[in-house]
Each structure stands twice: as C-alpha cells, then as structure tokens.
N, C-alpha and C positions, 0 to 999 in steps of 0.2 A: 504494499500499499504506499502511496506517494502522498506526504502531506505538504501543503505549501502555506508558508507563513510570511507576512510582510510586516515589519516593525521596526521601531528604532530602540535604542539602548534602555529608555526609560520603561518599556513594556517587557523586559526580560523576564521579571518575576512572574507576572501573569501568564506569559508564555510557558514557563516551566510549570506553574500550577495546572494550566489546561494540558500540558503533555503528560504529567503525572496522573491526571485524572483519566486521560485516555488509556494509558497503559494498565492501569488499575481495572478498567472496564473492558479493555481489549486484550487480554493476557494471551489469546490464542494467536495473535499477530505477531510473527516472528521475522518477518521481512518488511521493515518500516524504514523509509527514506523521508527524512524532513528536509524540505528545501527552504531556505530562508533568503529572501530577497532584501537587500539592504544597501545603504550607500555609506554610512558612517559609524558603524558598530566597531568600536576597538578590537584589536585582534586578540587581547587577552580575554575580552568577554565572549568572543566567538570561541575561543578554546575551551572556556568553562562550560559554555552551552553545549559544545561537542561532547566534552566529558560527561555532562549531565545526560545527554541522549544516549550516549554508550551505555552508561549505567542502566538505563531504562531498556536497552535492546535495540536501539534505533540509531541509524546513521545520519548525522548532520552534514548537509552539504550547502553551505553559504554560498550565495552568488552575489558578488558586489555589481551593482547595476551601473553600467557605463553611462556617465553623465551626457555623452554625445547624442543618446537617444532622445534627450529633452530639450535639444537645442531650439526647436520650434514649438516647444510646448508652452501653453499660457500658464505661467507659474506666477505666485503671489503667496502672501501669507495665508489666504484663504485656499489657495490651489497649490499647495507645495507639490513638488516633483513626485515625493513619496506616494501621493494619492493615486498616482497613476500605475503603480507597480502591479497590483492585481489585475487591473485591467489590460495591461500589456504584457502579463506573465507569459502567455504562449509565445511571444517573440523573445523572451528572455531565457526561459528554461531550456535545458538541453534537448536536442532534437530527438534523442532517443527515449526521452519520456513522453508516453503517449496519453497517460491519464493522470490527473491530480485532483486531490480534494483540498480545496482552500478553507482555512480556519482562522476566524478572528482570534486573537488571544484572550478576549474577555468572556471565556466560556469555560464550562465544565463538561466533559464527557462521561456520562454516567452509565451508558450501556453501549453494546457493540455497533461499531460504525459499518461492519462488512455488508450488510444489507443495502445501505446507500451506496457503498463503493461499487457493488455489483449491479447497479441500477442499470437497466436497458434504457437508454436515452431516446430510443425510438427515432433516430434521424435528428435529434437536437444536439446542440453543441454544448450547452450547460444544463445543470439541474439546480434549482434552488427553490426555497420557500417564500411564501407571502405571508406577512403578518396582517395585512389589510383585510383578509377574509373575516377578521373579528369585527370589523365594522365596514359595511359595504360603503359608507359615506367617505371613508378615508381612501378607499380604492377609487371612487369616482373623482375626488379632488386630485389625486396623482394623476389619473388619466387626463384631466382637464389641463392640469398644470403642464405636463410633459408632452401632451398631444399623443397619447399612446391609447392602445386599445385592450391591452392585456393586464394581468394581475401585476401589481407593483412588488417586485421581488427584493427581499432583503439580501444583500451581497455578503453577509457574514459568514454563510456556508454555501460554497459553490463547487459542485461537482464538474470538472471541465474535461472535455474530450479535447485533448491538445492537437491532434492531427486535424480535426475539423476546425478548431479555433484558429490554427495557424493560417487557414484560407480565409477565414472570415474577419479577424482582427487585424486592423492597422493603426499605426499611429497617428497618421493623418486624419482618419476619421474620428479618432478619440479627441485629438486635440481640437480638430474643427468643431466637433459637438459642443466642447466647453466654451469655445468662443462664440458659437452662434447661440446658445442658450444660457450664458452667463447670468442673466437676470431671473431665470426659472429655476436654477439649481440651489437646492436646500441642502441636501446631502450630496456633495458634488459627484464623487465617483460612483456612487449607488445609483443617483439620477442618470449618469451617462451610461451605466450598464443597462438600465431599463429603456432608455430612448434607443440605444443602438442594438441590443441583444436580447431584449425582453421576449421579442417573438421567436428567438431561437433557444428558449429556455423551457425546459420540462418542469413543471409545477411537482413539488413534493409536499408532504404534510409537515407544516410548522410544528405541530404539537409533538412530532417524533423527531424531526431533523434540525429544528432551529426555533426552540421554545423560548418566546420572550417572557423573562420571568416576571417583568412588570405587570403582566396580563393575566396572572394566575386566577383572579376572580372571574375574568371574561371567558377564559378557557373552561372553567368550572360550570358557568352558566350556559355556555354553547354546548357543552356536553351533558346537558340536564343532570350535573352533579357526578358524571362518571369519571371525569378526569380529575380526581382528587390528587393530594399528594402521594398517596400509596400508589395510585395508578401510574403517575409521573415517574416515580423512582424505578417502576418495574418496566416501563415501556419507553419513555422519552430517552433519546440518546444525546441530544445537545440541549444544555441549558445555556441560553445566551443572555448575559448581563448587559442588556442594550441601555443606551441613554448616558448622560453625562454623570450621573451618580453611579459609582462603581462600588463593588462589595468589599474593596480593602479600604474604602473611606470609613472613618469613625462614625460617622452619622447614618450609614446605611441601614435601611430598614426594609426587609423583604423576608418573606418565609425560607427563601433559599440562601440567605446571606450566611447563616450559620454553617450550612453545608460548605460553602466557598472557603470559609475560615477554617474548616476542619483540613480541607486539601491545602490551603496555604500552610497551615501549621505542620502538615507531613512534608511539604517541600523544604521548608525553612529547617527542618530537623536534619537535612541531609548535610554532608560535610560543608565546612564553612567556605570552601572554595566555590561551591556550587550555589551559595546563596546570594541574594541581593536584599539590601536593607529596605524595609517598608518606608523609610524616609525618603527613598529614591523613587518611589511609586509616582506615577503620573496623577494629576489632580482631576483628569478627564478621562 
C-alpha cells in the first residue's frame, strides 16, 4: 500500500500520530511505502521520521519538490506553493507508482483501509468522500459557488489512480484555475480539485472513509441513531479532525478528542529522537 502525505515541519507530530493509528489498525499491512512531498523539512527531521516509519514497518520516501514546477503558479500567503502538492502529486511521484492513498495528517485511522485501497474506480481517476451529504443546502451552495454539478468532495482522503491522473492533471490547468476563480475559492486546493476533477471522482461513504468528527450528532440523526460511538469504533476507518480547532489544542472539546490524546500519548512515549514537542504543534 502506498500512502501519500504533504506537510511541513510543524505537522510532523500529527503525522506520526496518524501513522501510529494506521499501523495499530492495519497490522496485516506488511508492505507500506509512505511518500512525503515537502520543500523545506530539515534532513535531521526526515531521518527521525524515516526511523519512526521503519519502526512501524514502513518505508519512508521523502520527495523534495522542485521549485521550478511552480515558476508560473499564482502564489501568495493565501496560496502558498505547498497547497499545490497534492493536486500535482501525479506529476511528482515516481512513474513506477501506479496507485496512492492521500491522507491529511489531522486524522486517526481506527479500522482497516484495505477495502478502500482495493476500491474499483470504475474508470474514474480519484475516489473521495463528500461531507455535504449531511446538508443538501451546503452541496447546493458549493455547486453555485464553483459552477459544478457533482457532490463537493473533501480532499483529505483521496485514492488516486496515478496512471490515469498523469494523463488528466496538468500544472497549467491547476494554475489557470486558481487565477480564474480566485474570488470564489474558500478552501483553495480543495475547491480547485472539485472544479477540475470532481467529475472524475468516485464517491465513497464519508461515514466509513472520511468521518468529520465535528458532525457526530448529524451522522447520528441521519442514521436514525444507528451510527453511535460504538458503531463508529467498529466500522469507521478514518476519523478526520476537520476545521481550525484541532485535537492537540488545550480547549478542544469533542467526543473523539480523548481518543486522539490517547494515540498522541502513545506516540510521545516512543524514544526521544522520534518525538516532537507539543509546544511545536501548529495552532491551526
């Protein structure tokens, strides 16, 4: 299984927590490669992360992204070049890699991902979940805002057929979309993904593969009470801690917050060289 991460130095501890949770719930996965797209993570930090992955039974393959790829990219404080990494990952990852599963670092993996990894894309290039099924109004607003007709996909979990994506994705299209829709973009890279590639995306169930922990009550109501905490712990694979308030913040309040702290504590008990101080964690 190939995992894809794109992050900076500040998110190394959440990344380790996510990977710890992945291997705790996917112990049958014995051949895992973790691709990390980055631009400025120091070599010693990459070595620490490589040792961490090795200790879990995975191989880390850092990929330093060539700045030349972004010479014509619209960049600013709101549009840093890093936001393009997952969108352009098919152009950056090794040609011999034909499928990859992108994961945001602000997640816990609490059940096997193998069924998602083996999903038949039925001719599509991507698979992703939509959170807007919780409220049809949100879906309608996003369709109007972005002039789309499909579900609005959350790009925090994406299964990518790289062979297909290499034929579909171009830097010119991505950069052009940002320039053309600058006023409409709220979540820039996610919005661009939906504008350009939403119609090439296979919908998967968010309650299984990209569970927005902020919406526990809505999931419960939508399922007529069936998707309670017990159901989630036995069936949901990916808990996604969406939004600005993160579970490593002291004021975080959510039914799943204590579970996250449990995994964080396990990660922090590893050897000192593999840790990152909580004081270094990002505020968003």
